[in-house]
C-alpha positions, 0 to 999 in steps of 0.5 A: 199903559206906557208906550210900547218898546221902540222895536215893537213900534217899528215892527208894527210900522213895518207890518212885521209885528206878531199877533201879541205885538199887534195887540200891545200897540193897538191897546196903546193906540186906543188909550188916546187920539194922540197915541193913535196919531203918533203911530199913523204919522210914523207909518205915513213917514215910513211909506213916504220914504219907501215910495222914494226907494229909501232902503228899509234898513236906513229908515228903521235906523232913523226911527230908532235914533229918533225915538231914543233921542232925548228932547228938550224944550230949551237949554234951561229946562230938563228933558221932558215930554213935548206935544206930539206934533212938535215931537213928530216935526223934530223926528221928521227933520232927523229922519230926512237928514239920516236917510238923505244919503240913501236917497241920493244913492238911489237917484244916482241909479245904485238901486236896481230897476224892477223887471216885473211885468204887470198882469191883469186877471178878470172874472167875467161870467163866474167866480175865478180862482188863482194863485199869485207868484208868492203863493197867495190864493185869490178868488175873484167874484163875478166882474172883479178885476185884479192887477198884479206883477208877475213877480213881487219885488221890493219891500211890499207885495202890492196888487190892485183890485176892482170889485170883490175878492177873497184873499188867503195871503201867504205869510211873509213878515218881511214883505207886507201884502197890500190891496188898494184902489181909489177908494181904500187900501188894505195892509195885510198883517194876517191871512184871510179877508174879503175885500169889496169895492163899488168904484161907481158909488165910491164905497168899500168894505173889508171883512176880516176872517182870520189874522189882522189887517190895517184899513184906510181911506185911500185919501188919508193916512189914518189906518184902522187895525181890524181883528177877526170878526170885524168889518170896516166900511168906507164911504169915500164921498163922506170920508166916513170909516165905520167898524162893526162886529159881524159874522165876517165868514158870511161875507165870503160865502160866495167864494166856495158856496159853503155856509159856515157854523162854528159852535152855533146854537139853533138861534145863531143858525136861524140868524145865519139862514136869514142873512144868507137867504133873506127870509124870516126864521121863527123858532117854536117852543120846545127847541133845544137852544143850548146845544151847539154845532160846527161845520159847513153846509153847501149853499144851494139855490133853494133854502128847502134843500139847505134845510133838508141837509141841516136836519141830518145833523140838527134835530129839527123839522121845518115848515115854509110859508112864503118868506117865513120858515118855522123850525120845530 
């Protein structure tokens, strides 16, 4: 496919792309490593300039002019596509020139200084629920610690999390929501996800439930865009980032103690119970394996209580023998 239109790429880089635009850019990125690196480099340039407090309108104007500029290898040759690194090197030079004036204005003190006060919330003995200044709902798992401003200012809504948290982010296309720590950074392009970091082991994982997010190792600029049902795992010690297809809703059961089922047949229900309770579920002959069920069951300490609740909806009986459950 041809390169997405410039305004779509810019919206993607800014974190303002619609779901349809996200799919277009993601598809183009997957076609080649060069395409992916082009987007990553543009995003890195955008964030570097933002960090220098250059106005987003100035950066956007620069990107538009760079992408529209005809590049020639030399005066005797017609304009043609050049290597990605050459193009980005040229782009960086143009952007620096275009935004230099804005950077100088900032250094002279034209931009206002932030008045935000940093706050800290910590879940010590049990799960804690809170609402951030922008209306975002956050659940902190036991031991988690969240650092956030008492008011969000600037072009991004940034928080820092240690431990595990579940987020339902208020949508604001003009102000992306970013969760970060020493292991990884997540740029929210959607709404619901589970974020978990083990600072001691330098590992982290993000499970996307709804919407879309960009995930990267905090030490590199490459960002992977997740879609619902995908989980990203990062090992900072090895630099590995692995994406897998999983039932991501199971990652967030801790925040509301509800086991979700969505158009699940008896086989899928059995696999879910195995994952949540660490048991083996055996299906006997004669069970209806075609019918599907949707809803949620309250997670309880005993799987026996859950099975009793389950059979009020699903026509099954059960037998428990140690760690093995037989449904019939």
